ZAVEX-48943 format. One record per residue: residue number from 1; residue in one letter; x, y, z of N, C-alpha, C in turn. Coordinates in Angstrom, 2 decimals. Example, Ala and Ser with C-alpha at 12.3 -4.5 7.8 and 13.67 -1.06 7.14 Angstrom:
num; residuo; nx; ny; nz; cax; cay; caz; cx; cy; cz
1; A; 13.19; -5.69; 7.80; 12.30; -4.50; 7.80; 13.20; -3.30; 7.80;
2; S; 12.85; -2.25; 7.08; 13.67; -1.06; 7.14; 12.90; 0.03; 7.87;
//
This chain:
num; residuo; nx; ny; nz; cax; cay; caz; cx; cy; cz
1; X; 0.80; -1.21; 0.00; 0.00; 0.00; 0.00; 0.84; 1.26; 0.00;
2; X; 2.14; 1.14; -0.17; 2.99; 2.31; -0.14; 3.33; 2.73; -1.56;
3; X; 3.90; 3.94; -1.68; 4.28; 4.43; -3.00; 3.30; 5.46; -3.48;
4; X; 3.49; 5.91; -4.72; 2.62; 6.95; -5.27; 1.22; 6.41; -5.48;
5; X; 0.26; 7.30; -5.32; -1.15; 6.93; -5.47; -1.80; 7.87; -6.47;
6; X; -1.32; 7.85; -7.69; -1.80; 8.83; -8.66; -2.57; 8.21; -9.82;
7; X; -2.69; 6.90; -9.84; -3.42; 6.24; -10.93; -4.83; 5.91; -10.46;
8; X; -5.85; 6.44; -11.14; -7.23; 6.15; -10.71; -7.52; 4.66; -10.80;
9; X; -8.30; 4.18; -9.85; -8.74; 2.79; -9.87; -9.92; 2.66; -10.82;
10; X; -9.90; 1.65; -11.69; -11.04; 1.43; -12.57; -11.23; -0.06; -12.85;
11; X; -12.35; -0.65; -12.41; -12.61; -2.06; -12.64; -13.46; -2.31; -13.88;
12; X; -13.69; -1.29; -14.70; -14.70; -1.41; -15.75; -14.44; -2.57; -16.71;
13; X; -13.17; -2.84; -16.99; -12.87; -3.86; -17.99; -12.75; -5.26; -17.39;
14; X; -12.86; -5.39; -16.07; -12.73; -6.73; -15.48; -13.63; -6.87; -14.26;
15; X; -14.92; -6.61; -14.48; -15.87; -6.62; -13.37; -16.63; -7.93; -13.22;
16; X; -16.47; -8.86; -14.15; -17.23; -10.10; -14.09; -16.89; -10.92; -12.86;
17; X; -17.93; -11.42; -12.18; -17.74; -12.22; -10.97; -18.23; -13.66; -11.12;
18; X; -19.32; -13.83; -11.86; -19.90; -15.17; -11.94; -20.80; -15.34; -13.14;
19; X; -21.17; -16.59; -13.39; -22.08; -16.92; -14.48; -22.85; -18.18; -14.11;
20; X; -24.18; -18.05; -14.04; -25.06; -19.19; -13.73; -24.67; -19.89; -12.42;
21; X; -24.33; -19.07; -11.44; -24.07; -19.61; -10.11; -22.70; -20.19; -9.88;
22; X; -21.78; -19.98; -10.83; -20.44; -20.52; -10.65; -19.43; -19.55; -11.26;
23; X; -18.14; -19.88; -11.15; -17.12; -19.04; -11.76; -17.22; -19.12; -13.28;
24; X; -17.06; -18.00; -13.98; -17.15; -18.02; -15.45; -15.99; -18.75; -16.09;
25; X; -14.88; -18.84; -15.40; -13.67; -19.46; -15.94; -13.36; -20.73; -15.13;
26; X; -12.53; -21.58; -15.70; -12.11; -22.79; -15.00; -11.35; -22.40; -13.75;
27; X; -11.63; -23.09; -12.66; -10.99; -22.78; -11.39; -9.47; -22.75; -11.56;
28; X; -8.87; -21.63; -11.18; -7.45; -21.39; -11.38; -6.72; -21.62; -10.07;
29; X; -5.87; -22.65; -10.03; -5.19; -22.99; -8.77; -4.28; -21.87; -8.30;
30; X; -3.67; -21.15; -9.24; -2.79; -20.03; -8.87; -3.59; -18.93; -8.20;
31; X; -4.75; -18.62; -8.78; -5.63; -17.59; -8.21; -6.12; -18.02; -6.83;
32; X; -6.48; -19.29; -6.68; -6.95; -19.78; -5.39; -5.85; -19.71; -4.33;
33; X; -4.62; -20.02; -4.74; -3.50; -19.93; -3.80; -3.26; -18.49; -3.38;
34; X; -3.45; -17.56; -4.33; -3.28; -16.15; -4.00; -4.35; -15.70; -3.01;
35; X; -5.60; -16.10; -3.26; -6.68; -15.78; -2.32; -6.35; -16.31; -0.93;
36; X; -5.88; -17.55; -0.88; -5.54; -18.14; 0.41; -4.41; -17.38; 1.10;
37; X; -3.38; -17.01; 0.33; -2.24; -16.32; 0.93; -2.63; -14.95; 1.47;
38; X; -3.50; -14.23; 0.74; -3.93; -12.90; 1.18; -4.82; -13.00; 2.42;
39; X; -5.75; -13.94; 2.40; -6.76; -13.98; 3.47; -6.31; -14.78; 4.70;
40; X; -5.14; -15.41; 4.63; -4.63; -16.10; 5.82; -3.43; -15.39; 6.44;
41; X; -2.89; -14.38; 5.75; -1.70; -13.70; 6.26; -2.03; -12.88; 7.51;
42; X; -1.23; -13.06; 8.54; -1.41; -12.34; 9.81; -0.05; -11.86; 10.30;
43; X; 0.03; -10.61; 10.71; 1.23; -10.06; 11.34; 0.83; -9.64; 12.76;
44; X; 1.13; -10.49; 13.72; 0.66; -10.25; 15.08; 1.22; -8.97; 15.68;
45; X; 2.37; -8.50; 15.19; 2.95; -7.27; 15.72; 2.10; -6.04; 15.39;
46; X; 1.22; -6.15; 14.38; 0.38; -5.03; 13.98; -1.06; -5.13; 14.51;
47; X; -1.32; -6.18; 15.27; -2.70; -6.44; 15.70; -3.26; -5.31; 16.55;
48; X; -2.52; -4.84; 17.54; -3.05; -3.83; 18.46; -3.38; -2.53; 17.73;
49; X; -2.55; -2.14; 16.78; -2.81; -0.92; 16.01; -4.07; -1.07; 15.17;
50; X; -4.21; -2.21; 14.49; -5.41; -2.47; 13.69; -6.65; -2.51; 14.58;
51; X; -6.54; -3.13; 15.72; -7.66; -3.23; 16.65; -8.12; -1.84; 17.09;
52; X; -7.18; -0.97; 17.40; -7.52; 0.38; 17.83; -8.25; 1.14; 16.72;
53; X; -7.77; 1.02; 15.49; -8.42; 1.69; 14.36; -9.83; 1.17; 14.15;
54; X; -10.00; -0.14; 14.24; -11.33; -0.74; 14.06; -12.31; -0.27; 15.12;
55; X; -11.85; -0.29; 16.36; -12.75; 0.10; 17.45; -13.19; 1.55; 17.31;
56; X; -12.28; 2.39; 16.87; -12.64; 3.79; 16.65; -13.68; 3.90; 15.55;
57; X; -13.49; 3.15; 14.46; -14.45; 3.21; 13.36; -15.81; 2.66; 13.78;
58; X; -15.81; 1.54; 14.49; -17.08; 0.93; 14.90; -17.84; 1.82; 15.89;
59; X; -17.12; 2.57; 16.71; -17.79; 3.52; 17.59; -18.48; 4.61; 16.78;
60; X; -17.80; 5.07; 15.72; -18.39; 6.08; 14.85; -19.62; 5.52; 14.14;
61; X; -19.52; 4.27; 13.67; -20.65; 3.63; 12.99; -21.84; 3.51; 13.92;
62; X; -21.57; 3.10; 15.17; -22.65; 2.93; 16.14; -23.31; 4.27; 16.46;
63; X; -22.52; 5.33; 16.54; -23.07; 6.64; 16.87; -23.98; 7.17; 15.78;
64; X; -23.82; 6.62; 14.55; -24.65; 7.03; 13.42; -25.85; 6.11; 13.23;
65; X; -26.04; 5.20; 14.18; -27.24; 4.36; 14.15; -27.04; 2.98; 13.59;
66; X; -25.79; 2.55; 13.36; -25.57; 1.21; 12.80; -24.88; 0.31; 13.80;
67; X; -25.28; -0.96; 13.80; -24.51; -1.97; 14.48; -24.86; -2.27; 15.93;
68; X; -25.75; -1.52; 16.58; -25.99; -1.78; 17.99; -27.32; -2.46; 18.28;
69; X; -28.31; -2.32; 17.41; -29.63; -2.88; 17.67; -29.88; -4.11; 16.82;
70; X; -29.02; -5.12; 16.98; -29.11; -6.30; 16.15; -29.25; -7.54; 17.01;
71; X; -29.78; -8.59; 16.38; -30.03; -9.82; 17.12; -28.82; -10.73; 17.17;
72; X; -27.87; -10.55; 16.25; -26.70; -11.39; 16.22; -26.83; -12.58; 15.31;
73; X; -28.02; -12.89; 14.83; -28.19; -13.97; 13.87; -28.00; -15.34; 14.52;
74; X; -27.93; -16.38; 13.67; -27.66; -17.74; 14.11; -26.16; -17.95; 14.06;
75; X; -25.48; -17.98; 15.19; -24.03; -18.03; 15.19; -23.52; -19.34; 15.77;
76; X; -22.52; -19.89; 15.13; -21.78; -21.01; 15.69; -20.38; -20.97; 15.10;
77; X; -19.39; -21.19; 15.96; -18.03; -21.19; 15.45; -17.13; -21.90; 16.43;
78; X; -16.24; -22.71; 15.90; -15.22; -23.32; 16.73; -13.93; -23.26; 15.97;
79; X; -13.86; -24.07; 14.92; -12.69; -24.05; 14.07; -11.56; -24.86; 14.69;
80; X; -10.60; -25.22; 13.87; -9.48; -26.02; 14.34; -8.50; -25.19; 15.15;
81; X; -8.47; -23.86; 14.91; -7.51; -22.98; 15.58; -8.25; -21.80; 16.20;
82; X; -9.23; -22.11; 17.05; -10.10; -21.07; 17.57; -9.35; -20.03; 18.39;
83; X; -8.21; -20.41; 19.02; -7.46; -19.48; 19.85; -6.35; -18.76; 19.09;
84; X; -6.15; -19.11; 17.85; -5.10; -18.51; 17.03; -5.63; -17.26; 16.33;
85; X; -4.80; -16.19; 16.29; -5.20; -14.97; 15.60; -5.39; -15.26; 14.11;
86; X; -6.57; -14.97; 13.60; -6.91; -15.26; 12.21; -7.64; -14.09; 11.58;
87; X; -7.79; -14.16; 10.27; -8.62; -13.20; 9.55; -10.05; -13.71; 9.47;
88; X; -10.97; -12.78; 9.27; -12.37; -13.10; 9.02; -12.63; -13.04; 7.53;
89; X; -13.34; -14.02; 6.98; -13.79; -13.97; 5.59; -15.32; -13.99; 5.60;
90; X; -15.91; -13.00; 4.94; -17.36; -12.84; 4.91; -17.86; -13.10; 3.51;
91; X; -18.91; -13.90; 3.38; -19.45; -14.23; 2.06; -20.96; -14.40; 2.14;
92; X; -21.62; -14.21; 1.01; -23.05; -14.47; 0.92; -23.33; -15.95; 0.74;
93; X; -24.61; -16.29; 0.77; -25.01; -17.70; 0.66; -24.51; -18.35; -0.62;
94; X; -24.69; -17.67; -1.76; -24.28; -18.27; -3.04; -22.78; -18.51; -3.09;
95; X; -22.01; -17.57; -2.56; -20.55; -17.75; -2.53; -20.18; -18.93; -1.65;
96; X; -20.85; -19.06; -0.50; -20.60; -20.20; 0.38; -20.93; -21.51; -0.31;
97; X; -22.07; -21.56; -0.97; -22.49; -22.80; -1.61; -21.63; -23.16; -2.82;
98; X; -20.93; -22.18; -3.39; -20.07; -22.46; -4.54; -18.74; -23.07; -4.14;
99; X; -18.41; -23.04; -2.86; -17.14; -23.61; -2.39; -17.27; -25.13; -2.35;
100; X; -16.33; -25.86; -2.96; -16.39; -27.33; -2.90; -16.40; -27.82; -1.45;
101; X; -17.14; -28.88; -1.21; -17.35; -29.38; 0.15; -16.05; -29.63; 0.89;
102; X; -15.04; -30.12; 0.16; -13.79; -30.48; 0.84; -13.03; -29.26; 1.35;
103; X; -13.41; -28.06; 0.90; -12.72; -26.85; 1.33; -13.54; -26.03; 2.33;
104; X; -14.68; -26.58; 2.77; -15.52; -25.87; 3.73; -15.25; -26.35; 5.16;
105; X; -15.20; -25.42; 6.11; -15.05; -23.98; 5.91; -13.64; -23.67; 5.42;
106; X; -13.44; -22.48; 4.84; -12.11; -22.11; 4.38; -11.15; -22.19; 5.57;
107; X; -10.09; -23.01; 5.47; -9.25; -23.29; 6.64; -8.43; -22.09; 7.10;
108; X; -8.15; -22.08; 8.40; -7.31; -21.06; 9.03; -7.87; -19.65; 8.89;
109; X; -9.20; -19.58; 8.77; -9.91; -18.31; 8.72; -11.23; -18.46; 9.47;
110; X; -11.72; -17.36; 10.01; -13.03; -17.35; 10.64; -14.06; -17.11; 9.55;
111; X; -14.87; -18.10; 9.24; -15.84; -18.02; 8.15; -17.15; -17.43; 8.64;
112; X; -17.65; -16.42; 7.92; -18.94; -15.80; 8.23; -19.79; -15.84; 6.97;
113; X; -20.99; -16.39; 7.08; -21.92; -16.48; 5.95; -23.08; -15.53; 6.21;
114; X; -23.33; -14.66; 5.25; -24.41; -13.68; 5.34; -25.61; -14.19; 4.56;
115; X; -26.69; -14.53; 5.27; -27.87; -15.09; 4.61; -29.10; -14.90; 5.49;
116; X; -30.22; -14.61; 4.86; -31.49; -14.48; 5.58; -32.26; -15.80; 5.60;
117; X; -31.74; -16.82; 4.91; -32.46; -18.08; 4.82; -31.73; -19.25; 5.47;
118; X; -30.40; -19.24; 5.49; -29.66; -20.36; 6.06; -29.75; -20.34; 7.58;
119; X; -29.72; -21.54; 8.17; -29.70; -21.69; 9.62; -28.57; -22.62; 10.00;
120; X; -28.35; -22.79; 11.31; -27.32; -23.70; 11.77; -27.60; -25.13; 11.32;
121; X; -28.88; -25.46; 11.18; -29.25; -26.81; 10.74; -28.88; -27.03; 9.27;
122; X; -28.89; -25.95; 8.47; -28.54; -26.06; 7.05; -27.04; -26.19; 6.85;
123; X; -26.28; -25.55; 7.71; -24.82; -25.50; 7.55; -24.18; -26.30; 8.68;
124; X; -23.62; -27.45; 8.35; -23.05; -28.32; 9.36; -21.65; -27.87; 9.77;
125; X; -20.98; -27.12; 8.90; -19.62; -26.70; 9.19; -19.62; -25.64; 10.30;
126; X; -18.47; -25.46; 10.92; -18.33; -24.49; 12.01; -18.10; -23.10; 11.43;
127; X; -19.18; -22.37; 11.28; -19.12; -21.01; 10.74; -20.10; -20.13; 11.53;
128; X; -19.96; -18.83; 11.35; -20.97; -17.90; 11.85; -21.99; -17.68; 10.74;
129; X; -23.26; -17.68; 11.10; -24.32; -17.34; 10.15; -25.01; -16.08; 10.66;
130; X; -25.03; -15.04; 9.84; -25.67; -13.78; 10.21; -26.61; -13.37; 9.09;
131; X; -27.52; -12.44; 9.37; -28.49; -12.10; 8.33; -28.46; -10.64; 7.90;
132; X; -27.45; -9.87; 8.35; -27.36; -8.48; 7.92; -25.96; -7.94; 8.15;
133; X; -25.64; -6.84; 7.48; -24.36; -6.17; 7.70; -24.30; -5.61; 9.12;
134; X; -25.42; -5.15; 9.64; -25.44; -4.68; 11.03; -25.05; -5.80; 11.99;
135; X; -25.54; -7.02; 11.71; -25.14; -8.16; 12.53; -23.64; -8.43; 12.40;
136; X; -23.11; -8.23; 11.20; -21.67; -8.41; 10.99; -20.89; -7.43; 11.87;
137; X; -21.28; -6.17; 11.88; -20.59; -5.17; 12.69; -20.65; -5.53; 14.17;
138; X; -21.79; -6.02; 14.61; -21.93; -6.44; 16.00; -21.03; -7.63; 16.30;
139; X; -21.00; -8.59; 15.38; -20.16; -9.77; 15.56; -18.69; -9.40; 15.63;
140; X; -18.25; -8.50; 14.76; -16.84; -8.12; 14.72; -16.40; -7.45; 16.01;
141; X; -17.33; -6.81; 16.70; -17.00; -6.21; 18.00; -16.64; -7.27; 19.03;
142; X; -17.18; -8.48; 18.84; -17.01; -9.55; 19.83; -15.83; -10.46; 19.51;
143; X; -15.38; -10.45; 18.28; -14.34; -11.37; 17.85; -12.95; -10.77; 18.00;
144; X; -11.97; -11.63; 18.25; -10.57; -11.24; 18.12; -10.12; -11.72; 16.75;
145; X; -9.70; -10.79; 15.90; -9.30; -11.14; 14.54; -8.30; -10.11; 14.03;
146; X; -7.61; -10.46; 12.94; -6.59; -9.56; 12.39; -7.21; -8.61; 11.37;
147; X; -7.72; -9.14; 10.26; -8.39; -8.33; 9.25; -9.68; -9.03; 8.84;
148; X; -10.57; -8.26; 8.24; -11.83; -8.81; 7.73; -11.86; -8.63; 6.22;
149; X; -12.09; -9.73; 5.50; -12.15; -9.72; 4.05; -13.56; -10.06; 3.58;
150; X; -14.10; -9.24; 2.69; -15.38; -9.54; 2.05; -15.06; -10.26; 0.75;
151; X; -15.50; -11.51; 0.59; -15.07; -12.29; -0.57; -16.22; -12.62; -1.52;
152; X; -17.34; -11.94; -1.40; -18.43; -12.12; -2.35; -19.75; -12.42; -1.67;
153; X; -20.80; -12.36; -2.44; -20.85; -12.00; -3.84; -21.21; -10.54; -4.05;
154; X; -21.80; -10.27; -5.23; -22.03; -8.90; -5.67; -22.89; -8.11; -4.69;
155; X; -23.94; -8.73; -4.17; -24.84; -8.01; -3.26; -24.13; -7.61; -1.97;
156; X; -23.27; -8.49; -1.46; -22.52; -8.17; -0.24; -21.52; -7.06; -0.52;
157; X; -20.82; -7.15; -1.67; -19.92; -6.06; -2.06; -20.67; -4.74; -2.12;
158; X; -21.83; -4.77; -2.76; -22.60; -3.53; -2.98; -22.97; -2.86; -1.66;
159; X; -23.47; -3.65; -0.72; -23.90; -3.04; 0.54; -22.71; -2.53; 1.34;
160; X; -21.62; -3.28; 1.35; -20.44; -2.83; 2.10; -19.84; -1.58; 1.49;
161; X; -19.82; -1.49; 0.17; -19.33; -0.29; -0.49; -20.23; 0.90; -0.21;
162; X; -21.54; 0.68; -0.25; -22.48; 1.78; -0.04; -22.38; 2.33; 1.38;
163; X; -21.91; 1.51; 2.31; -21.78; 1.94; 3.70; -20.35; 2.34; 4.05;
164; X; -19.52; 2.43; 3.01; -18.13; 2.87; 3.19; -17.36; 1.95; 4.14;
165; X; -17.61; 0.65; 4.03; -16.93; -0.32; 4.87; -15.72; -0.94; 4.19;
166; X; -15.54; -0.67; 2.90; -14.43; -1.24; 2.15; -13.30; -0.23; 2.07;
167; X; -12.14; -0.62; 2.58; -10.99; 0.29; 2.58; -9.94; -0.09; 1.55;
168; X; -9.97; -1.32; 1.09; -8.98; -1.79; 0.11; -9.63; -2.87; -0.75;
169; X; -9.34; -2.86; -2.05; -9.92; -3.83; -2.98; -8.80; -4.61; -3.66;
170; X; -8.92; -5.93; -3.65; -8.00; -6.79; -4.39; -8.74; -7.28; -5.64;
171; X; -8.24; -6.90; -6.80; -8.82; -7.37; -8.06; -7.84; -8.30; -8.76;
172; X; -8.32; -9.43; -9.26; -7.51; -10.33; -10.06; -8.02; -10.30; -11.49;
173; X; -7.16; -10.00; -12.43; -7.53; -10.02; -13.85; -7.30; -11.44; -14.39;
174; X; -8.32; -12.01; -14.97; -8.23; -13.34; -15.58; -8.15; -13.15; -17.09;
175; X; -7.08; -13.65; -17.70; -6.93; -13.50; -19.15; -8.02; -14.26; -19.89;
176; X; -8.60; -13.62; -20.89; -9.63; -14.26; -21.70; -10.95; -13.54; -21.58;
177; X; -11.88; -13.90; -22.48; -13.23; -13.32; -22.47; -14.22; -14.40; -22.04;
178; X; -15.02; -14.11; -21.03; -15.94; -15.09; -20.47; -17.33; -14.48; -20.29;
179; X; -18.38; -15.25; -20.59; -19.74; -14.73; -20.34; -19.98; -14.61; -18.84;
180; X; -20.55; -13.49; -18.43; -20.83; -13.26; -17.01; -22.23; -12.70; -16.85;
181; X; -22.91; -13.13; -15.80; -24.22; -12.54; -15.50; -24.25; -11.87; -14.12;
182; X; -23.11; -11.92; -13.42; -22.97; -11.22; -12.14; -21.69; -10.39; -12.21;
183; X; -21.80; -9.13; -11.76; -20.68; -8.21; -11.90; -20.41; -7.48; -10.59;
184; X; -19.15; -7.09; -10.43; -18.80; -6.25; -9.29; -19.58; -4.95; -9.43;
185; X; -20.18; -4.46; -8.35; -21.07; -3.30; -8.46; -20.35; -2.00; -8.81;
186; X; -21.11; -1.09; -9.40; -20.59; 0.26; -9.63; -20.39; 0.95; -8.28;
187; X; -19.37; 1.79; -8.21; -19.11; 2.52; -6.97; -18.29; 3.77; -7.30;
188; X; -18.07; 4.59; -6.32; -17.33; 5.84; -6.52; -15.84; 5.53; -6.64;
189; X; -15.37; 5.37; -7.88; -13.98; 4.97; -8.11; -12.98; 6.04; -7.68;
190; X; -13.44; 7.29; -7.57; -12.52; 8.37; -7.17; -12.03; 8.20; -5.74;
191; X; -12.71; 7.34; -4.97; -12.31; 7.11; -3.59; -11.18; 6.10; -3.46;
192; X; -10.79; 5.49; -4.59; -9.75; 4.46; -4.55; -8.64; 4.80; -5.55;
193; X; -7.43; 4.39; -5.23; -6.27; 4.53; -6.10; -5.52; 3.21; -6.15;
194; X; -4.90; 2.93; -7.30; -4.06; 1.74; -7.42; -2.80; 1.96; -6.59;
195; X; -2.53; 1.06; -5.66; -1.35; 1.18; -4.82; -0.28; 0.15; -5.16;
196; X; -0.68; -0.95; -5.81; 0.31; -1.94; -6.24; -0.29; -2.83; -7.31;
197; X; 0.56; -3.30; -8.22; 0.17; -4.23; -9.28; 1.23; -5.32; -9.33;
198; X; 0.81; -6.58; -9.37; 1.77; -7.67; -9.41; 1.20; -8.84; -10.18;
199; X; 2.09; -9.68; -10.70; 1.68; -10.91; -11.35; 1.36; -11.95; -10.28;
200; X; 0.31; -12.71; -10.52; -0.07; -13.76; -9.57; 0.41; -15.10; -10.10;
//
């Protein structure tokens, strides 16, 4: 995130997210490894600083009427490393259901599924199930975690962007042209700048 920040961010040419309930392209092992590396990386020396920033932001959110009057949803979580500092990954129902069974829940991360229809009885894996972004904010106040990543789908991205909850965006460009019926939502691109570009 360091360096010059003078190039406007623009996702217009690579906004496709899905097609008919699945990835438009063949599952790319390199891309999946990159997702895993980004969403599992933790630097414990920076935890206290991140925690302080989050708490300050959540207090501001609560003072504006968000995050305090929620039920908490249907929650369950244990995980193999419940006491280890981890990142949170948040996804909608369709994104959760698109994950192959052998990879559920995403390992070494606190999995949160946002859905108004799923219950603990529907999801046997150890995850949190919540039904709103307000519930997410309430849950995050209770959890010890390093960073929170929103990993899909479009509706979850849209609501988080509209509430100014997204501070950094990771985009992966997939070479080729693919039919898509789900796209990353439009948003105020002037609020973001490209800070780094790398080959995956």
